[in-house]
N, CA, C, O and the ligand as a Tripos MOL2 file, in Angstrom:
@<TRIPOS>MOLECULE
protein
  265   263    67     0     0
PROTEIN
NO_CHARGES

@<TRIPOS>ATOM
      1 N          96.1960  108.2100   76.7310 N.3       1 MET1
      2 CA         95.8240  109.2400   77.7780 C.3       1 MET1
      3 C          94.2040  109.4650   77.5680 C.2       1 MET1
      4 O          93.7160  109.6930   76.4610 O.2       1 MET1
      5 N          93.4870  109.3750   78.7080 N.am      2 LYS2
      6 CA         92.2540  109.7110   78.5700 C.3       2 LYS2
      7 C          91.9580  110.9590   79.1180 C.2       2 LYS2
      8 O          91.8130  111.0510   80.3370 O.2       2 LYS2
      9 N          91.8210  112.1610   78.2210 N.am      3 THR3
     10 CA         91.6590  113.2070   78.5530 C.3       3 THR3
     11 C          90.1780  113.8930   78.5430 C.2       3 THR3
     12 O          89.8570  114.8940   79.1840 O.2       3 THR3
     13 N          89.4100  113.1850   77.7390 N.am      4 SER4
     14 CA         88.0140  113.8330   77.4640 C.3       4 SER4
     15 C          87.0510  113.9190   78.5970 C.2       4 SER4
     16 O          87.0300  113.1340   79.5440 O.2       4 SER4
     17 N          86.4170  114.7290   78.4590 N.am      5 LEU5
     18 CA         85.1670  115.0360   79.6270 C.3       5 LEU5
     19 C          84.0140  114.6910   79.4660 C.2       5 LEU5
     20 O          83.0720  115.4250   79.7670 O.2       5 LEU5
     21 N          83.8540  113.3190   78.8800 N.am      6 ASP6
     22 CA         82.4860  113.0210   78.7910 C.3       6 ASP6
     23 C          81.6360  113.0330   79.9070 C.2       6 ASP6
     24 O          82.0960  113.0080   81.0480 O.2       6 ASP6
     25 N          80.2710  113.0750   79.6370 N.am      7 LYS7
     26 CA         79.2960  113.1630   80.8280 C.3       7 LYS7
     27 C          78.8420  111.6920   81.0320 C.2       7 LYS7
     28 O          77.6440  111.4280   81.1400 O.2       7 LYS7
     29 N          79.7970  110.7440   81.0830 N.am      8 LYS8
     30 CA         79.5650  109.4370   81.5390 C.3       8 LYS8
     31 C          79.0190  109.1440   82.6430 C.2       8 LYS8
     32 O          79.2280  110.0200   83.4840 O.2       8 LYS8
     33 N          78.2980  108.1360   83.0760 N.am      9 PRO9
     34 CA         77.9480  107.9380   84.5350 C.3       9 PRO9
     35 C          79.3350  107.3980   85.1920 C.2       9 PRO9
     36 O          80.2630  106.8470   84.5980 O.2       9 PRO9
     37 N          79.2350  107.6850   86.4880 N.am     10 ALA10
     38 CA         80.4440  107.2450   87.4130 C.3      10 ALA10
     39 C          81.0730  105.8720   86.8370 C.2      10 ALA10
     40 O          80.2960  104.9170   86.8220 O.2      10 ALA10
     41 N          82.2330  105.6810   86.4160 N.am     11 ARG11
     42 CA         82.7060  104.3790   86.2440 C.3      11 ARG11
     43 C          83.4200  103.8580   87.5040 C.2      11 ARG11
     44 O          83.6120  104.7010   88.3800 O.2      11 ARG11
     45 N          83.8860  102.4760   87.7580 N.am     12 LEU12
     46 CA         84.6340  101.9910   88.6140 C.3      12 LEU12
     47 C          85.7520  102.0540   88.3700 C.2      12 LEU12
     48 O          86.1140  101.7530   87.2320 O.2      12 LEU12
     49 N          86.7100  102.4720   89.3550 N.am     13 LEU13
     50 CA         87.9790  102.3810   89.0870 C.3      13 LEU13
     51 C          88.7560  100.9510   89.2570 C.2      13 LEU13
     52 O          88.2610  100.1220   90.0200 O.2      13 LEU13
     53 N          89.7070  100.7160   88.7050 N.am     14 THR14
     54 CA         90.2640   99.3830   88.5040 C.3      14 THR14
     55 C          91.8560   99.5920   88.9550 C.2      14 THR14
     56 O          92.4890  100.6440   89.0480 O.2      14 THR14
     57 N          92.2600   98.2860   89.1900 N.am     15 ALA15
     58 CA         93.7320   98.2950   89.5870 C.3      15 ALA15
     59 C          94.5350   98.8970   88.7310 C.2      15 ALA15
     60 O          95.5860   99.3970   89.1300 O.2      15 ALA15
     61 N          94.1020   98.9480   87.2060 N.am     16 ALA16
     62 CA         94.8010   99.6980   86.2240 C.3      16 ALA16
     63 C          94.8440  101.3400   86.4350 C.2      16 ALA16
     64 O          95.5870  102.1150   85.8330 O.2      16 ALA16
     65 N          93.9060  101.6590   87.3920 N.am     17 ASP17
     66 CA         93.9550  103.1510   87.5470 C.3      17 ASP17
     67 C          94.8770  103.4860   88.8310 C.2      17 ASP17
     68 O          94.5900  103.1110   89.9670 O.2      17 ASP17
     69 N          95.8870  104.1540   88.5370 N.am     18 LEU18
     70 CA         96.9760  104.5420   89.4250 C.3      18 LEU18
     71 C          96.8650  106.0860   89.7730 C.2      18 LEU18
     72 O          96.4810  106.9720   89.0100 O.2      18 LEU18
     73 N          97.2740  106.2170   91.0620 N.am     19 CYS19
     74 CA         97.3370  107.8300   91.4460 C.3      19 CYS19
     75 C          98.4500  108.4790   90.6420 C.2      19 CYS19
     76 O          99.4720  107.8790   90.3100 O.2      19 CYS19
     77 N          98.1940  109.6860   90.3670 N.am     20 ASP20
     78 CA         99.0480  110.5460   89.3590 C.3      20 ASP20
     79 C         100.2460  110.9460   90.0650 C.2      20 ASP20
     80 O         101.1860  111.5020   89.4980 O.2      20 ASP20
     81 N         100.2140  110.6140   91.5400 N.am     21 ARG21
     82 CA        101.3090  111.3630   92.3280 C.3      21 ARG21
     83 C         102.2670  110.2040   92.6710 C.2      21 ARG21
     84 O         103.4850  110.3730   92.6130 O.2      21 ARG21
     85 N         101.6830  108.9580   93.0490 N.am     22 CYS22
     86 CA        102.4770  107.8570   93.7160 C.3      22 CYS22
     87 C         102.4700  106.5320   92.9590 C.2      22 CYS22
     88 O         103.2490  105.6230   93.2470 O.2      22 CYS22
     89 N         101.4840  106.4430   91.8950 N.am     23 SER23
     90 CA        101.2650  105.1190   91.3250 C.3      23 SER23
     91 C         100.6880  104.1280   92.3140 C.2      23 SER23
     92 O         100.7300  102.9350   92.0140 O.2      23 SER23
     93 N         100.1940  104.4760   93.3740 N.am     24 ALA24
     94 CA         99.2150  103.5920   94.2210 C.3      24 ALA24
     95 C          97.9430  103.5140   93.4430 C.2      24 ALA24
     96 O          97.5640  104.2910   92.5660 O.2      24 ALA24
     97 N          97.3100  102.3870   93.9350 N.am     25 ARG25
     98 CA         95.9520  102.2350   93.1660 C.3      25 ARG25
     99 C          95.0060  103.6050   93.5290 C.2      25 ARG25
    100 O          95.0370  104.1630   94.6260 O.2      25 ARG25
    101 N          94.2730  103.9740   92.5360 N.am     26 ALA26
    102 CA         93.5050  105.2490   92.6370 C.3      26 ALA26
    103 C          92.2660  104.9340   93.3900 C.2      26 ALA26
    104 O          91.7230  103.8460   93.1970 O.2      26 ALA26
    105 N          91.6950  105.9210   94.3600 N.am     27 ALA27
    106 CA         90.6710  105.8590   94.8930 C.3      27 ALA27
    107 C          89.5330  106.8270   94.5490 C.2      27 ALA27
    108 O          88.3290  106.5750   94.6150 O.2      27 ALA27
    109 N          90.1770  108.1100   94.1270 N.am     28 VAL28
    110 CA         89.3490  109.1960   93.5780 C.3      28 VAL28
    111 C          89.8500  109.6370   92.1090 C.2      28 VAL28
    112 O          91.0180  109.6370   91.7210 O.2      28 VAL28
    113 N          88.8210  109.9740   91.4560 N.am     29 GLU29
    114 CA         89.1020  110.6830   90.0600 C.3      29 GLU29
    115 C          88.3890  111.9560   90.1630 C.2      29 GLU29
    116 O          87.2000  112.0690   90.4610 O.2      29 GLU29
    117 N          89.2530  112.9660   89.8780 N.am     30 THR30
    118 CA         88.7020  114.3680   89.6350 C.3      30 THR30
    119 C          88.9070  114.8600   88.2110 C.2      30 THR30
    120 O          89.9070  114.6180   87.5340 O.2      30 THR30
    121 N          87.6630  115.7060   87.7590 N.am     31 ALA31
    122 CA         87.9080  116.3870   86.5710 C.3      31 ALA31
    123 C          87.9220  117.9050   86.9200 C.2      31 ALA31
    124 O          87.2410  118.5210   87.7400 O.2      31 ALA31
    125 N          89.0150  118.3870   85.9570 N.am     32 LEU32
    126 CA         89.5750  119.8310   86.0730 C.3      32 LEU32
    127 C          88.7020  120.5220   85.2950 C.2      32 LEU32
    128 O          88.1880  119.9490   84.3350 O.2      32 LEU32
    129 N          88.4460  121.6430   85.5410 N.am     33 LEU33
    130 CA         87.8020  122.7580   84.8590 C.3      33 LEU33
    131 C          88.4280  122.9130   83.4940 C.2      33 LEU33
    132 O          87.7250  122.9320   82.4840 O.2      33 LEU33
    133 N          89.7800  123.0260   83.4520 N.am     34 GLN34
    134 CA         90.3710  123.3150   82.1190 C.3      34 GLN34
    135 C          90.3410  122.0380   81.2230 C.2      34 GLN34
    136 O          90.9870  122.0430   80.1750 O.2      34 GLN34
    137 N          89.7310  121.1170   81.5360 N.am     35 GLY35
    138 CA         89.7030  119.6230   80.9620 C.3      35 GLY35
    139 C          90.7030  118.6410   81.3710 C.2      35 GLY35
    140 O          91.7420  119.0310   81.9040 O.2      35 GLY35
    141 N          90.5150  117.5830   81.1970 N.am     36 GLY36
    142 CA         91.3260  116.3580   81.7300 C.3      36 GLY36
    143 C          90.9050  115.9660   82.8850 C.2      36 GLY36
    144 O          89.9700  116.6330   83.3290 O.2      36 GLY36
    145 N          91.3940  114.8330   83.7320 N.am     37 SER37
    146 CA         91.0760  114.2880   84.8240 C.3      37 SER37
    147 C          92.4830  113.9930   85.3570 C.2      37 SER37
    148 O          93.5230  113.8670   84.7110 O.2      37 SER37
    149 N          92.2520  113.8980   86.9080 N.am     38 LEU38
    150 CA         93.3870  113.2400   87.6920 C.3      38 LEU38
    151 C          92.8630  112.2590   88.3950 C.2      38 LEU38
    152 O          91.6980  112.2550   88.7930 O.2      38 LEU38
    153 N          93.8530  111.1940   88.6280 N.am     39 LEU39
    154 CA         93.5220  110.0660   89.5160 C.3      39 LEU39
    155 C          94.3060  110.2210   90.9740 C.2      39 LEU39
    156 O          95.4230  110.7350   91.0300 O.2      39 LEU39
    157 N          93.7960  109.8590   91.8300 N.am     40 TRP40
    158 CA         94.3010  110.0470   93.3670 C.3      40 TRP40
    159 C          94.0860  108.9170   94.1800 C.2      40 TRP40
    160 O          92.9520  108.4690   94.3450 O.2      40 TRP40
    161 N          95.1870  108.3700   94.7530 N.am     41 CYS41
    162 CA         95.0500  107.4390   95.9550 C.3      41 CYS41
    163 C          94.4980  108.4660   97.3250 C.2      41 CYS41
    164 O          94.6570  109.6750   97.4920 O.2      41 CYS41
    165 N          93.8810  107.5610   98.0890 N.am     42 ALA42
    166 CA         93.1730  108.1320   99.3260 C.3      42 ALA42
    167 C          94.0000  109.4570   99.7940 C.2      42 ALA42
    168 O          93.5890  110.6170   99.8140 O.2      42 ALA42
    169 N          95.3860  108.9150  100.1950 N.am     43 HIS43
    170 CA         96.3350  109.7740  100.9210 C.3      43 HIS43
    171 C          96.3770  110.9980   99.9810 C.2      43 HIS43
    172 O          96.1110  112.0860  100.4910 O.2      43 HIS43
    173 N          96.6640  110.9500   98.7410 N.am     44 HIS44
    174 CA         97.2060  112.1390   98.0060 C.3      44 HIS44
    175 C          95.9440  112.9700   97.9080 C.2      44 HIS44
    176 O          96.0400  114.1840   98.0860 O.2      44 HIS44
    177 N          94.5410  112.3160   97.5890 N.am     45 PHE45
    178 CA         93.3950  113.2330   97.6130 C.3      45 PHE45
    179 C          93.2190  113.9180   98.7630 C.2      45 PHE45
    180 O          92.7940  115.0710   98.6860 O.2      45 PHE45
    181 N          93.5030  113.3590   99.9870 N.am     46 GLY46
    182 CA         93.1680  114.1010  101.2570 C.3      46 GLY46
    183 C          94.2360  115.1280  101.2150 C.2      46 GLY46
    184 O          93.9700  116.2050  101.7480 O.2      46 GLY46
    185 N          95.4380  114.9670  100.6510 N.am     47 PHE47
    186 CA         96.4510  115.9710  100.7870 C.3      47 PHE47
    187 C          96.2200  117.1020   99.7880 C.2      47 PHE47
    188 O          96.6080  118.2260  100.1070 O.2      47 PHE47
    189 N          95.6670  116.9230   98.6930 N.am     48 PHE48
    190 CA         95.4110  118.0360   97.7020 C.3      48 PHE48
    191 C          93.9860  118.3850   97.7200 C.2      48 PHE48
    192 O          93.6450  119.1380   96.8080 O.2      48 PHE48
    193 N          93.0790  118.0200   98.5370 N.am     49 GLU49
    194 CA         91.5500  118.1400   98.2610 C.3      49 GLU49
    195 C          91.1140  119.7550   98.4270 C.2      49 GLU49
    196 O          90.2620  120.3100   97.7340 O.2      49 GLU49
    197 N          91.8970  120.3850   99.5110 N.am     50 ASP50
    198 CA         91.6480  121.8440   99.4200 C.3      50 ASP50
    199 C          91.9150  122.6010   98.1900 C.2      50 ASP50
    200 O          91.2170  123.5400   97.8070 O.2      50 ASP50
    201 N          93.0500  122.1120   97.5340 N.am     51 GLY51
    202 CA         93.6880  122.7990   96.2960 C.3      51 GLY51
    203 C          92.8480  122.5160   95.3260 C.2      51 GLY51
    204 O          92.5830  123.4210   94.5350 O.2      51 GLY51
    205 N          92.3000  121.3480   95.1740 N.am     52 LEU52
    206 CA         91.1250  120.7730   94.1200 C.3      52 LEU52
    207 C          90.1000  121.6570   94.2160 C.2      52 LEU52
    208 O          89.6710  122.2180   93.2090 O.2      52 LEU52
    209 N          89.5500  121.8980   95.5380 N.am     53 ASN53
    210 CA         88.2840  122.5980   95.5890 C.3      53 ASN53
    211 C          88.5460  123.9290   95.1020 C.2      53 ASN53
    212 O          87.6890  124.5260   94.4500 O.2      53 ASN53
    213 N          89.7860  124.4900   95.4000 N.am     54 ALA54
    214 CA         90.1270  125.8880   95.0980 C.3      54 ALA54
    215 C          89.9690  126.1990   93.6970 C.2      54 ALA54
    216 O          89.4340  127.2500   93.3450 O.2      54 ALA54
    217 N          90.3840  125.3830   92.9140 N.am     55 VAL55
    218 CA         90.3470  125.5050   91.3160 C.3      55 VAL55
    219 C          89.3500  124.6500   90.7970 C.2      55 VAL55
    220 O          89.5060  124.2290   89.6510 O.2      55 VAL55
    221 N          88.2040  124.2730   91.5400 N.am     56 GLY56
    222 CA         86.8560  123.9460   91.1090 C.3      56 GLY56
    223 C          86.9440  122.6720   90.4010 C.2      56 GLY56
    224 O          86.2010  122.5200   89.4320 O.2      56 GLY56
    225 N          87.7590  121.7110   90.7480 N.am     57 ALA57
    226 CA         87.7560  120.4030   90.2210 C.3      57 ALA57
    227 C          86.4820  119.6230   90.8080 C.2      57 ALA57
    228 O          86.0200  119.7790   91.9380 O.2      57 ALA57
    229 N          86.0550  118.8440   89.9210 N.am     58 THR58
    230 CA         84.5540  118.0370   90.2830 C.3      58 THR58
    231 C          85.2920  116.5930   90.6030 C.2      58 THR58
    232 O          86.3500  116.3040   90.0450 O.2      58 THR58
    233 N          84.6690  115.7390   91.5180 N.am     59 ILE59
    234 CA         84.8350  114.6540   91.8700 C.3      59 ILE59
    235 C          83.9810  113.6880   90.8320 C.2      59 ILE59
    236 O          82.7600  113.8380   90.7820 O.2      59 ILE59
    237 N          84.5560  112.8070   90.0960 N.am     60 LEU60
    238 CA         84.0780  112.0840   89.2780 C.3      60 LEU60
    239 C          83.5540  110.5910   89.8970 C.2      60 LEU60
    240 O          82.4420  110.0820   89.7550 O.2      60 LEU60
    241 N          84.5950  110.1220   90.5500 N.am     61 VAL61
    242 CA         84.7730  108.8140   91.3630 C.3      61 VAL61
    243 C          85.2120  109.0560   92.7130 C.2      61 VAL61
    244 O          86.1590  109.8140   92.9230 O.2      61 VAL61
    245 N          84.6360  108.5080   93.5870 N.am     62 ASP62
    246 CA         84.9720  108.3990   95.0660 C.3      62 ASP62
    247 C          84.9760  107.0600   95.7770 C.2      62 ASP62
    248 O          83.9470  106.6590   96.3210 O.2      62 ASP62
    249 N          86.0300  106.3960   95.7910 N.am     63 GLU63
    250 CA         85.8780  104.8540   96.1260 C.3      63 GLU63
    251 C          86.5170  104.7760   97.4600 C.2      63 GLU63
    252 O          86.7830  103.6760   97.9430 O.2      63 GLU63
    253 N          86.7950  105.9540   98.1220 N.am     64 ARG64
    254 CA         87.6710  105.8110   99.4660 C.3      64 ARG64
    255 C          86.6180  105.1400  100.4780 C.2      64 ARG64
    256 O          85.3920  105.2530  100.4990 O.2      64 ARG64
    257 N          87.4260  104.4500  101.2590 N.am     65 ARG65
    258 CA         86.5890  103.8030  102.1880 C.3      65 ARG65
    259 C          87.1190  103.6300  103.5770 C.2      65 ARG65
    260 O          88.3180  103.3690  103.6700 O.2      65 ARG65
    261 N          86.3850  103.7380  104.7030 N.am     66 ARG66
    262 CA         87.1100  103.7220  105.9580 C.3      66 ARG66
    263 C          86.8650  102.3140  106.4330 C.2      66 ARG66
    264 O          87.3440  101.9300  107.5000 O.2      66 ARG66
    265 ZN         98.9460  108.8750   95.8310 Zn       67 ZN67
@<TRIPOS>BOND
     1     1     2 1
     2     2     3 1
     3     3     4 2
     4     3     5 am
     5     5     6 1
     6     6     7 1
     7     7     8 2
     8     7     9 am
     9     9    10 1
    10    10    11 1
    11    11    12 2
    12    11    13 am
    13    13    14 1
    14    14    15 1
    15    15    16 2
    16    15    17 am
    17    17    18 1
    18    18    19 1
    19    19    20 2
    20    19    21 am
    21    21    22 1
    22    22    23 1
    23    23    24 2
    24    23    25 am
    25    25    26 1
    26    26    27 1
    27    27    28 2
    28    27    29 am
    29    29    30 1
    30    30    31 1
    31    31    32 2
    32    31    33 am
    33    33    34 1
    34    34    35 1
    35    35    36 2
    36    35    37 am
    37    37    38 1
    38    38    39 1
    39    39    40 2
    40    39    41 am
    41    41    42 1
    42    42    43 1
    43    43    44 2
    44    43    45 am
    45    45    46 1
    46    46    47 1
    47    47    48 2
    48    47    49 am
    49    49    50 1
    50    50    51 1
    51    51    52 2
    52    51    53 am
    53    53    54 1
    54    54    55 1
    55    55    56 2
    56    55    57 am
    57    57    58 1
    58    58    59 1
    59    59    60 2
    60    59    61 am
    61    61    62 1
    62    62    63 1
    63    63    64 2
    64    63    65 am
    65    65    66 1
    66    66    67 1
    67    67    68 2
    68    67    69 am
    69    69    70 1
    70    70    71 1
    71    71    72 2
    72    71    73 am
    73    73    74 1
    74    74    75 1
    75    75    76 2
    76    75    77 am
    77    77    78 1
    78    78    79 1
    79    79    80 2
    80    79    81 am
    81    81    82 1
    82    82    83 1
    83    83    84 2
    84    83    85 am
    85    85    86 1
    86    86    87 1
    87    87    88 2
    88    87    89 am
    89    89    90 1
    90    90    91 1
    91    91    92 2
    92    91    93 am
    93    93    94 1
    94    94    95 1
    95    95    96 2
    96    95    97 am
    97    97    98 1
    98    98    99 1
    99    99   100 2
   100    99   101 am
   101   101   102 1
   102   102   103 1
   103   103   104 2
   104   103   105 am
   105   105   106 1
   106   106   107 1
   107   107   108 2
   108   107   109 am
   109   109   110 1
   110   110   111 1
   111   111   112 2
   112   111   113 am
   113   113   114 1
   114   114   115 1
   115   115   116 2
   116   115   117 am
   117   117   118 1
   118   118   119 1
   119   119   120 2
   120   119   121 am
   121   121   122 1
   122   122   123 1
   123   123   124 2
   124   123   125 am
   125   125   126 1
   126   126   127 1
   127   127   128 2
   128   127   129 am
   129   129   130 1
   130   130   131 1
   131   131   132 2
   132   131   133 am
   133   133   134 1
   134   134   135 1
   135   135   136 2
   136   135   137 am
   137   137   138 1
   138   138   139 1
   139   139   140 2
   140   139   141 am
   141   141   142 1
   142   142   143 1
   143   143   144 2
   144   143   145 am
   145   145   146 1
   146   146   147 1
   147   147   148 2
   148   147   149 am
   149   149   150 1
   150   150   151 1
   151   151   152 2
   152   151   153 am
   153   153   154 1
   154   154   155 1
   155   155   156 2
   156   155   157 am
   157   157   158 1
   158   158   159 1
   159   159   160 2
   160   159   161 am
   161   161   162 1
   162   162   163 1
   163   163   164 2
   164   163   165 am
   165   165   166 1
   166   166   167 1
   167   167   168 2
   168   167   169 am
   169   169   170 1
   170   170   171 1
   171   171   172 2
   172   171   173 am
   173   173   174 1
   174   174   175 1
   175   175   176 2
   176   175   177 am
   177   177   178 1
   178   178   179 1
   179   179   180 2
   180   179   181 am
   181   181   182 1
   182   182   183 1
   183   183   184 2
   184   183   185 am
   185   185   186 1
   186   186   187 1
   187   187   188 2
   188   187   189 am
   189   189   190 1
   190   190   191 1
   191   191   192 2
   192   191   193 am
   193   193   194 1
   194   194   195 1
   195   195   196 2
   196   195   197 am
   197   197   198 1
   198   198   199 1
   199   199   200 2
   200   199   201 am
   201   201   202 1
   202   202   203 1
   203   203   204 2
   204   203   205 am
   205   205   206 1
   206   206   207 1
   207   207   208 2
   208   207   209 am
   209   209   210 1
   210   210   211 1
   211   211   212 2
   212   211   213 am
   213   213   214 1
   214   214   215 1
   215   215   216 2
   216   215   217 am
   217   217   218 1
   218   218   219 1
   219   219   220 2
   220   219   221 am
   221   221   222 1
   222   222   223 1
   223   223   224 2
   224   223   225 am
   225   225   226 1
   226   226   227 1
   227   227   228 2
   228   227   229 am
   229   229   230 1
   230   230   231 1
   231   231   232 2
   232   231   233 am
   233   233   234 1
   234   234   235 1
   235   235   236 2
   236   235   237 am
   237   237   238 1
   238   238   239 1
   239   239   240 2
   240   239   241 am
   241   241   242 1
   242   242   243 1
   243   243   244 2
   244   243   245 am
   245   245   246 1
   246   246   247 1
   247   247   248 2
   248   247   249 am
   249   249   250 1
   250   250   251 1
   251   251   252 2
   252   251   253 am
   253   253   254 1
   254   254   255 1
   255   255   256 2
   256   255   257 am
   257   257   258 1
   258   258   259 1
   259   259   260 2
   260   259   261 am
   261   261   262 1
   262   262   263 1
   263   263   264 2
@<TRIPOS>SUBSTRUCTURE
     1 MET1         2 RESIDUE 1 A MET
     2 LYS2         6 RESIDUE 1 A LYS
     3 THR3        10 RESIDUE 1 A THR
     4 SER4        14 RESIDUE 1 A SER
     5 LEU5        18 RESIDUE 1 A LEU
     6 ASP6        22 RESIDUE 1 A ASP
     7 LYS7        26 RESIDUE 1 A LYS
     8 LYS8        30 RESIDUE 1 A LYS
     9 PRO9        34 RESIDUE 1 A PRO
    10 ALA10       38 RESIDUE 1 A ALA
    11 ARG11       42 RESIDUE 1 A ARG
    12 LEU12       46 RESIDUE 1 A LEU
    13 LEU13       50 RESIDUE 1 A LEU
    14 THR14       54 RESIDUE 1 A THR
    15 ALA15       58 RESIDUE 1 A ALA
    16 ALA16       62 RESIDUE 1 A ALA
    17 ASP17       66 RESIDUE 1 A ASP
    18 LEU18       70 RESIDUE 1 A LEU
    19 CYS19       74 RESIDUE 1 A CYS
    20 ASP20       78 RESIDUE 1 A ASP
    21 ARG21       82 RESIDUE 1 A ARG
    22 CYS22       86 RESIDUE 1 A CYS
    23 SER23       90 RESIDUE 1 A SER
    24 ALA24       94 RESIDUE 1 A ALA
    25 ARG25       98 RESIDUE 1 A ARG
    26 ALA26      102 RESIDUE 1 A ALA
    27 ALA27      106 RESIDUE 1 A ALA
    28 VAL28      110 RESIDUE 1 A VAL
    29 GLU29      114 RESIDUE 1 A GLU
    30 THR30      118 RESIDUE 1 A THR
    31 ALA31      122 RESIDUE 1 A ALA
    32 LEU32      126 RESIDUE 1 A LEU
    33 LEU33      130 RESIDUE 1 A LEU
    34 GLN34      134 RESIDUE 1 A GLN
    35 GLY35      138 RESIDUE 1 A GLY
    36 GLY36      142 RESIDUE 1 A GLY
    37 SER37      146 RESIDUE 1 A SER
    38 LEU38      150 RESIDUE 1 A LEU
    39 LEU39      154 RESIDUE 1 A LEU
    40 TRP40      158 RESIDUE 1 A TRP
    41 CYS41      162 RESIDUE 1 A CYS
    42 ALA42      166 RESIDUE 1 A ALA
    43 HIS43      170 RESIDUE 1 A HIS
    44 HIS44      174 RESIDUE 1 A HIS
    45 PHE45      178 RESIDUE 1 A PHE
    46 GLY46      182 RESIDUE 1 A GLY
    47 PHE47      186 RESIDUE 1 A PHE
    48 PHE48      190 RESIDUE 1 A PHE
    49 GLU49      194 RESIDUE 1 A GLU
    50 ASP50      198 RESIDUE 1 A ASP
    51 GLY51      202 RESIDUE 1 A GLY
    52 LEU52      206 RESIDUE 1 A LEU
    53 ASN53      210 RESIDUE 1 A ASN
    54 ALA54      214 RESIDUE 1 A ALA
    55 VAL55      218 RESIDUE 1 A VAL
    56 GLY56      222 RESIDUE 1 A GLY
    57 ALA57      226 RESIDUE 1 A ALA
    58 THR58      230 RESIDUE 1 A THR
    59 ILE59      234 RESIDUE 1 A ILE
    60 LEU60      238 RESIDUE 1 A LEU
    61 VAL61      242 RESIDUE 1 A VAL
    62 ASP62      246 RESIDUE 1 A ASP
    63 GLU63      250 RESIDUE 1 A GLU
    64 ARG64      254 RESIDUE 1 A ARG
    65 ARG65      258 RESIDUE 1 A ARG
    66 ARG66      262 RESIDUE 1 A ARG
    67 ZN67       265 GROUP 0 **** ****
């Protein structure tokens, strides 16, 4: 598990990075205030975005494309 909150430059998500909700390929990675990070596909990030904002989550990587 990668749970550290290093201040690294944004990395690229790969096919090995999967949404924590549905195991689709992740498009967004967010860091949580309490530590750790979560991966989201575009669908689930959109679904949970308001809630993530409400708890102060930070977007580390955003590879959503239209
Ligand atoms: Zn998903």
